[in-house]
C-alpha positions as CSV (number, residue, x, y, z in Angstrom):
1,M,72.4,84.1,31.3
2,K,75.6,82.3,30.0
3,V,77.7,83.3,33.0
4,K,75.1,82.0,35.5
5,S,75.0,78.7,33.5
6,F,78.7,78.4,33.7
7,A,78.7,79.1,37.4
8,T,76.1,76.4,37.9
9,F,78.0,73.9,35.8
10,A,81.3,74.8,37.6
11,G,79.7,74.4,41.0
12,G,78.5,70.9,40.2
13,F,81.8,70.0,38.7
14,A,83.6,71.3,41.8
15,A,81.4,69.2,44.1
16,L,82.3,66.1,42.2
17,A,86.0,67.1,42.1
18,G,86.0,67.6,45.9
19,L,84.5,64.2,46.5
20,Y,86.9,62.6,44.1
21,L,89.9,64.2,45.7
22,L,88.7,63.1,49.2
23,I,88.1,59.5,48.1
24,D,91.3,59.2,46.0
25,H,93.5,61.1,48.5
26,Q,96.2,58.5,48.4
27,S,97.1,59.4,44.8
28,T,97.9,62.9,46.0
29,N,101.2,63.8,47.6
30,A,100.8,63.7,51.4
31,T,101.9,67.3,51.6
32,Y,98.6,68.3,50.1
33,R,96.3,66.5,52.6
34,G,93.1,68.5,52.8
35,I,93.3,69.7,49.2
36,W,89.7,68.5,48.7
37,I,88.6,71.4,50.9
38,L,89.2,73.9,48.1
39,P,86.8,72.5,45.5
40,L,84.1,72.3,48.1
41,T,84.9,75.9,49.0
42,F,84.2,76.8,45.4
43,V,80.7,75.2,45.8
44,M,80.1,77.6,48.7
45,V,81.4,80.5,46.6
46,V,79.0,79.7,43.7
47,L,76.0,79.2,46.0
48,G,76.8,82.5,47.7
49,M,77.0,84.5,44.5
50,S,74.0,82.9,42.8
51,G,71.7,85.7,43.8
52,V,73.9,88.6,42.6
53,R,72.1,90.7,40.0
54,K,74.6,93.6,39.7
55,F,78.2,93.8,38.6
56,G,78.0,91.1,36.0
57,F,81.5,91.6,34.7
58,T,83.0,91.4,38.2
59,F,80.9,88.3,38.9
60,A,82.1,86.6,35.7
61,F,85.8,87.3,36.3
62,L,85.6,86.3,40.0
63,T,83.7,83.1,39.2
64,T,86.3,82.1,36.6
65,L,89.3,82.9,38.7
66,F,88.0,81.2,41.8
67,F,87.3,78.2,39.6
68,V,91.0,78.2,38.5
69,R,92.3,78.6,42.0
70,L,90.0,76.4,44.0
71,V,89.1,73.6,41.5
72,L,91.6,73.4,38.5
73,T,94.7,73.9,40.6
74,P,93.8,71.2,43.2
75,L,93.0,68.8,40.3
76,A,96.3,69.5,38.6
77,I,98.1,68.9,41.9
78,H,96.4,65.6,42.2
79,F,97.0,64.4,38.7
80,A,100.7,65.4,39.0
81,G,101.1,62.3,41.1
82,P,102.1,61.3,44.6
83,D,105.7,62.4,44.0
84,Y,104.8,66.0,43.2
85,T,105.5,68.8,45.7
86,A,106.0,71.9,43.6
87,L,109.4,73.6,44.1
88,S,112.3,71.5,45.2
89,Y,114.4,74.5,46.3
90,L,111.7,75.7,48.8
91,S,110.9,73.4,51.6
92,V,107.6,73.6,53.5
93,T,105.9,71.2,55.9
94,T,102.6,69.3,55.5
95,D,101.1,71.4,58.3
96,E,102.2,74.6,56.6
97,V,100.5,73.6,53.4
98,F,97.4,72.5,55.2
99,N,97.2,75.9,57.0
100,A,97.6,77.6,53.7
101,I,94.6,75.6,52.3
102,L,92.5,76.7,55.3
103,L,93.6,80.3,54.8
104,I,92.7,80.3,51.1
105,S,89.3,78.7,51.9
106,W,88.5,81.3,54.5
107,E,89.7,84.2,52.3
108,S,87.5,83.0,49.4
109,I,84.4,82.7,51.6
110,A,84.9,86.0,53.3
111,A,85.5,87.8,50.0
112,T,82.5,86.2,48.4
113,L,80.3,87.3,51.4
114,F,81.6,90.8,50.9
115,F,80.9,90.8,47.2
116,V,77.3,89.5,47.7
117,V,76.5,92.0,50.5
118,A,78.1,95.0,48.6
119,A,76.4,94.2,45.3
120,G,73.1,93.7,47.0
121,A,73.4,97.0,49.0
122,I,74.3,98.9,45.8
123,A,71.4,97.3,43.9
124,R,69.0,98.5,46.6
125,M,70.2,102.0,46.4
126,R,68.7,104.5,44.0
127,P,69.9,103.3,40.6
128,V,71.9,105.5,38.4
129,A,70.7,105.2,34.8
130,E,73.2,103.7,32.4
131,P,73.4,105.1,28.9
132,A,70.9,103.3,26.7
133,V,73.6,103.1,23.9
134,P,77.3,102.9,24.7
135,P,79.0,106.3,24.2
136,V,80.9,107.0,21.0
137,S,81.5,110.7,21.8
138,L,84.4,112.2,23.7
139,Q,83.4,114.2,26.8
140,G,86.6,116.2,26.7
141,S,88.0,118.9,24.4
142,Q,89.3,117.3,21.2
143,I,91.9,120.1,21.0
144,V,93.4,119.1,24.3
145,Y,93.4,115.5,23.3
146,G,94.9,116.2,19.9
147,A,97.7,118.2,21.5
148,V,98.5,115.4,24.0
149,A,98.3,112.8,21.2
150,M,100.7,114.8,19.0
151,I,103.2,115.1,21.9
152,G,103.0,111.4,22.6
153,L,103.4,110.6,18.9
154,V,106.5,112.8,18.6
155,L,108.0,111.2,21.7
156,I,107.3,107.8,20.4
157,V,109.0,108.5,17.0
158,T,111.9,110.5,18.2
159,F,112.6,109.1,21.7
160,G,110.7,106.0,22.5
161,L,111.5,103.8,19.5
162,P,115.1,104.8,19.1
163,R,115.9,104.3,22.8
164,G,114.0,101.0,23.1
165,L,111.5,102.4,25.7
166,L,108.8,100.8,23.5
167,N,108.7,98.5,20.5
168,F,106.4,98.1,17.6
169,G,105.4,94.6,16.6
170,S,108.5,93.0,18.0
171,I,110.8,93.4,21.1
172,T,114.5,93.9,21.2
173,M,117.0,92.6,23.7
174,G,117.2,95.9,25.5
175,T,116.7,96.9,29.1
176,V,113.8,95.2,30.9
177,E,111.2,97.2,32.7
178,A,112.6,96.8,36.1
179,E,115.8,98.5,35.0
180,R,114.2,101.7,33.8
181,S,114.6,105.0,35.6
182,S,111.7,107.1,37.0
183,I,112.1,109.6,34.1
184,D,111.9,106.8,31.6
185,M,108.7,105.5,33.2
186,L,107.2,109.0,33.2
187,L,108.0,109.4,29.5
188,I,106.5,106.0,28.8
189,Q,103.3,107.0,30.5
190,I,103.1,110.2,28.3
191,M,103.6,108.0,25.2
192,I,101.0,105.5,26.3
193,T,98.5,108.3,26.9
194,G,99.3,109.9,23.6
195,A,98.8,106.5,21.8
196,W,95.5,106.0,23.6
197,L,94.2,109.4,22.6
198,M,95.3,108.9,19.0
199,Y,93.3,105.7,18.9
200,L,90.2,107.3,20.7
201,L,90.2,110.3,18.4
202,T,90.3,108.0,15.4
203,I,87.5,105.7,16.4
204,H,85.4,108.6,17.6
205,R,85.5,110.2,14.2
206,Q,84.9,106.9,12.4
207,A,82.0,106.1,14.6
208,L,80.3,109.4,13.8
209,R,80.9,108.8,10.1
210,Y,79.5,105.3,10.4
211,R,76.3,106.5,12.1
212,R,75.7,109.0,9.3
213,N,76.6,106.5,6.5
214,P,77.1,102.9,7.5
215,T,79.7,101.8,5.0
216,R,82.5,99.3,5.5
217,M,85.4,101.8,5.6
218,P,84.8,103.4,9.1
219,P,84.9,100.1,11.0
220,L,88.0,99.0,9.1
221,V,89.8,102.3,9.9
222,G,88.7,102.0,13.6
223,I,89.9,98.3,13.7
224,A,93.2,99.3,12.1
225,A,93.7,102.0,14.7
226,G,93.1,99.4,17.4
227,V,95.5,96.9,15.9
228,L,98.2,99.5,15.7
229,L,97.7,100.4,19.3
230,L,97.9,96.7,20.3
231,M,101.2,96.4,18.3
232,L,102.9,99.0,20.5
233,I,104.7,97.1,23.2
234,F,105.5,99.1,26.3
235,G,107.9,97.1,28.5
236,D,108.1,93.3,28.9
237,R,104.9,92.7,30.8
238,R,102.5,90.5,28.8
239,S,99.5,91.4,30.9
240,I,99.6,95.0,29.6
241,Q,98.7,93.8,26.2
242,L,95.9,91.8,27.6
243,Y,94.4,94.9,29.4
244,T,94.8,96.9,26.2
245,G,93.2,94.2,24.1
246,I,90.1,94.1,26.4
247,A,89.7,97.9,26.4
248,V,90.2,98.2,22.6
249,T,87.7,95.4,21.9
250,T,85.1,96.8,24.2
251,T,85.3,100.3,22.8
252,L,85.2,99.1,19.2
253,F,82.1,97.1,20.1
254,A,80.5,100.4,21.3
255,C,81.4,102.2,18.1
256,F,80.6,99.4,15.6
257,P,78.1,97.1,17.4
258,D,77.2,95.2,14.2
259,R,80.9,94.4,13.4
260,K,81.7,92.3,16.4
261,R,82.9,89.2,14.6
262,V,85.6,91.0,12.6
263,I,86.5,93.1,15.7
264,V,87.0,90.0,17.9
265,S,89.0,88.2,15.2
266,S,91.3,91.2,14.6
267,T,92.0,92.1,18.2
268,V,92.3,88.6,19.6
269,I,94.7,87.5,16.9
270,T,96.8,90.7,17.4
271,T,96.8,90.4,21.2
272,V,97.7,86.7,21.2
273,A,100.5,87.3,18.6
274,V,102.0,90.2,20.6
275,I,101.8,88.2,23.9
276,A,103.5,85.3,22.1
277,I,106.3,87.6,20.9
278,V,106.9,89.0,24.4
279,S,106.8,85.5,25.9
280,F,109.3,84.2,23.4
281,W,111.6,87.1,24.1
282,R,111.4,86.6,27.9
283,M,112.4,82.9,27.5
284,F,115.8,84.1,26.3
285,T,116.5,86.7,28.9
286,R,118.8,85.7,31.7
287,H,116.4,86.4,34.4
288,D,113.6,84.2,33.0
289,I,115.9,81.4,32.1
290,E,117.1,81.3,35.7
291,L,113.6,81.4,37.1
292,T,112.2,78.8,34.6
293,S,115.1,76.4,35.1
294,A,114.9,76.6,38.8
295,T,111.2,76.1,38.9
296,L,110.2,73.7,36.1
297,L,113.3,71.9,35.0
298,G,112.9,68.1,35.3
299,Q,109.1,68.2,36.0
300,S,106.5,66.2,34.0
301,L,104.0,68.0,31.9
302,M,101.2,67.7,34.5
303,A,103.6,68.8,37.3
304,T,104.6,71.8,35.2
305,I,100.9,72.7,34.7
306,A,100.3,72.3,38.5
307,T,103.3,74.5,39.4
308,T,102.3,77.1,36.8
309,L,98.8,77.3,38.2
310,Q,100.0,77.6,41.7
311,S,102.5,80.3,40.7
312,Y,99.9,82.5,39.0
313,S,96.7,81.8,41.1
314,G,98.3,81.6,44.5
315,G,98.2,77.8,45.2
316,P,98.7,76.3,48.7
317,Y,102.4,75.6,48.2
318,Q,103.0,79.1,47.0
319,V,101.1,80.6,49.9
320,A,102.8,78.3,52.5
321,A,106.3,79.1,51.2
322,A,105.6,82.8,51.2
323,N,104.2,82.7,54.7
324,G,107.3,81.0,56.0
325,I,109.7,83.4,54.2
326,L,108.0,86.6,55.2
327,L,107.7,85.4,58.8
328,S,111.4,84.6,58.9
329,E,112.2,88.1,57.5
330,D,110.0,89.6,60.3
331,V,107.7,91.3,57.8
332,G,104.7,92.8,59.5
333,L,102.2,95.6,59.4
334,G,104.9,98.3,59.2
335,N,106.1,96.8,55.9
336,V,102.6,96.8,54.6
337,V,102.1,100.5,55.4
338,F,105.4,101.3,53.6
339,D,104.3,99.2,50.6
340,F,101.0,101.2,50.3
341,L,102.8,104.5,50.5
342,R,105.4,103.5,48.0
343,S,102.8,102.2,45.6
344,T,100.5,105.2,45.7
345,F,101.4,107.6,42.9
346,V,102.2,111.1,44.0
347,V,102.7,109.9,47.6
348,N,105.6,107.8,46.5
349,F,107.6,110.9,45.6
350,F,107.8,111.7,49.3
351,V,108.7,108.2,50.6
352,N,112.3,107.1,51.0
353,D,112.9,104.4,48.3
354,S,116.0,102.9,50.0
355,R,113.9,100.4,51.8
356,M,112.7,97.2,50.0
357,L,109.1,96.4,49.3
358,T,107.7,93.2,50.7
359,S,107.8,91.4,47.3
360,Q,111.4,92.4,47.0
361,I,112.3,91.1,50.4
362,M,110.7,87.7,49.5
363,N,112.4,87.4,46.1
364,A,115.8,88.5,47.6
365,N,115.4,85.6,50.1
366,I,114.5,83.1,47.4
367,Y,117.2,84.0,44.9
368,D,119.9,84.9,47.4
369,G,119.8,88.6,46.5
370,N,120.3,88.0,42.8
371,F,116.8,89.0,41.8
372,L,114.2,91.3,43.4
373,T,111.3,90.1,41.1
374,G,110.0,86.8,40.0
375,W,107.7,85.4,42.7
376,L,104.3,87.1,43.3
377,V,103.0,87.9,46.7
378,F,99.4,87.0,47.0
379,T,96.7,88.5,49.2
380,T,96.5,85.4,51.3
381,S,100.1,85.6,52.5
382,Y,100.0,89.4,52.6
383,G,97.0,89.4,54.9
384,A,98.1,86.5,57.1
385,I,101.5,88.0,58.0
386,S,100.3,91.6,58.6
387,L,96.7,91.3,59.9
388,G,96.5,87.7,61.2
389,P,94.2,84.9,60.0
390,V,90.9,86.6,61.0
391,F,91.3,89.9,59.1
392,M,93.6,88.6,56.3
393,P,90.7,88.6,53.7
394,L,90.6,92.4,53.8
395,F,93.2,92.8,51.0
396,L,91.3,90.6,48.6
397,I,88.1,92.5,49.6
398,L,89.9,95.8,48.8
399,N,91.0,94.4,45.3
400,I,87.4,93.4,44.6
401,S,86.2,96.8,45.7
402,L,88.4,98.5,43.2
403,A,87.2,96.1,40.4
404,M,83.5,96.9,41.4
405,M,84.2,100.6,41.4
406,S,85.9,100.4,37.9
407,E,82.9,98.4,36.5
408,S,80.4,100.9,38.0
409,V,82.2,103.9,36.4
410,F,82.7,102.4,32.9
411,R,79.1,101.2,32.8
412,R,77.8,104.7,33.6
413,A,80.4,106.6,31.5
414,R,79.1,109.2,29.1
415,G,82.4,109.6,27.3
416,L,84.3,107.1,25.2
417,E,87.6,108.1,26.8
418,V,86.3,107.5,30.4
419,R,84.9,104.2,29.3
420,F,88.2,103.1,27.8
421,L,90.2,104.1,30.9
422,F,88.0,102.3,33.4
423,I,87.7,99.2,31.3
424,Y,91.5,99.2,31.3
425,L,91.6,99.6,35.0
426,F,88.9,97.0,35.5
427,A,90.8,94.5,33.5
428,R,93.8,95.0,35.7
429,M,91.9,94.6,38.9
430,S,89.7,91.7,37.9
431,L,92.2,89.5,36.0
432,F,94.6,89.3,39.0
433,P,92.5,89.9,42.1
434,F,94.7,87.6,44.2
435,N,97.8,89.7,43.8
436,A,98.9,91.7,46.8
437,T,97.1,95.0,46.8
438,P,100.1,97.4,46.5
439,L,100.9,95.8,43.1
440,L,97.4,96.6,41.9
441,L,97.3,100.0,43.7
442,S,100.5,101.1,42.0
443,F,99.0,100.5,38.6
444,F,95.6,101.9,39.5
445,S,96.8,105.1,41.0
446,L,99.4,105.8,38.2
447,Q,96.7,105.6,35.5
448,L,94.1,107.5,37.5
449,F,96.4,110.4,38.4
450,T,98.0,110.8,35.0
451,V,95.6,109.8,32.3
452,G,92.6,110.6,34.5
453,L,94.0,114.1,35.2
454,I,94.4,114.8,31.4
455,F,90.8,113.6,30.8
456,F,89.5,115.7,33.7
457,A,91.3,118.8,32.4
458,A,90.0,118.2,28.8
459,I,86.4,117.8,30.1
460,L,86.7,121.0,32.2
461,V,88.1,122.9,29.2
462,K,85.1,121.7,27.1
463,R,82.6,122.7,29.7
464,I,84.1,126.1,30.1
465,D,84.2,126.6,26.3
466,Q,80.7,125.5,25.6
467,P,78.8,128.5,27.1
468,F,81.1,130.8,25.1
469,V,80.4,128.8,21.9
470,R,76.6,129.0,22.5
471,K,76.7,132.8,23.1
472,T,78.7,133.5,19.9
473,S,77.3,130.8,17.6
474,W,74.8,133.3,15.9
475,T,77.6,135.4,14.4
């Protein structure tokens, strides 16, 4: 198995990296004493997960992201040189960084232990048969899906594009996502759902045509539908395009399994191009210019790489700084409860939004109230300041649980639309498992309660309609 081979190689590499960092510790800034612990932690992670036989996708993503956080980030910190700290405008002590290293190590080991035990327990349960062939049919009523798709398409053409709520193939210097109202976000969600359903209806029809008559045209039409969906840019978050690209690629594989090469080339090129467009646009927004100049200005290339890895994977400096800020702001369990309520779709309508979220509190502190977004809060800091060092891995464990649940559902899905939705959710949960849980929960609950509700209603309509169709089909 290729993933298992990578894990074995990565584990051996991590062992060597840990020993190297220990021996050559004088070349690393003294702030990061004990950084060698993280690669050796990864060795324990790989050894622990070596016997996992279920949840292959979750295993692959976790192994890769743990490798980035526990091995590549420490190596980048080391090669950045003895003068490298990370962020000159945030001061942390050597002891605080060392404590952050210990917290990251403990969190990684505890989360691995949970994953191994949970995967083993589920594997021993009575297995649920997965479809022998990935589904290409829609479980729900195509009439319902067609109606929602038309509503979404009309909103895109008449409202979304003219108002700049979404863009096609490029992005304008309009309002950023954080500035949009709740009504705008609801309309965007309807447009997203409509665009998804237009794509799913298209590839469903083309897949059925292809199975009857395997010519070149149905795959090309299906790929074209996927490319058009990927060219719709909703907001300024690059990660959204990545989730969509994974979901589109996977569903196209299911429909046209012998066209994987052209599918991958088309979807990857489109996804990378759109992400590059959004990244280029963000470079010229005032917000990102401020953050970039404050964070990376004057650093060497290796120092820039190290800081970027710490910023996106939750490196020790990032965790130590967040711990200090959140403790100084007296953030605790009450803030966490509020975050969860505010981040759960439907529940958030009944929660007072005048209070700031934990991430907003931290960013307001860092940027003197000028910005409420920018820095990510990671599960390590989130757990440490609210649950204490012993129970702090629970948030990463919860994130992994959501990824495992999403993988379980899309593997057993009997409908193309259900498979698409839960692959999309799985991509969100598994690509950023170290992000604080409320950020993931907000995304997860919104998609599940809006798109999931439409899918459920369409499936229910089809099931109610089927007996009537059978009774009257002889006439």
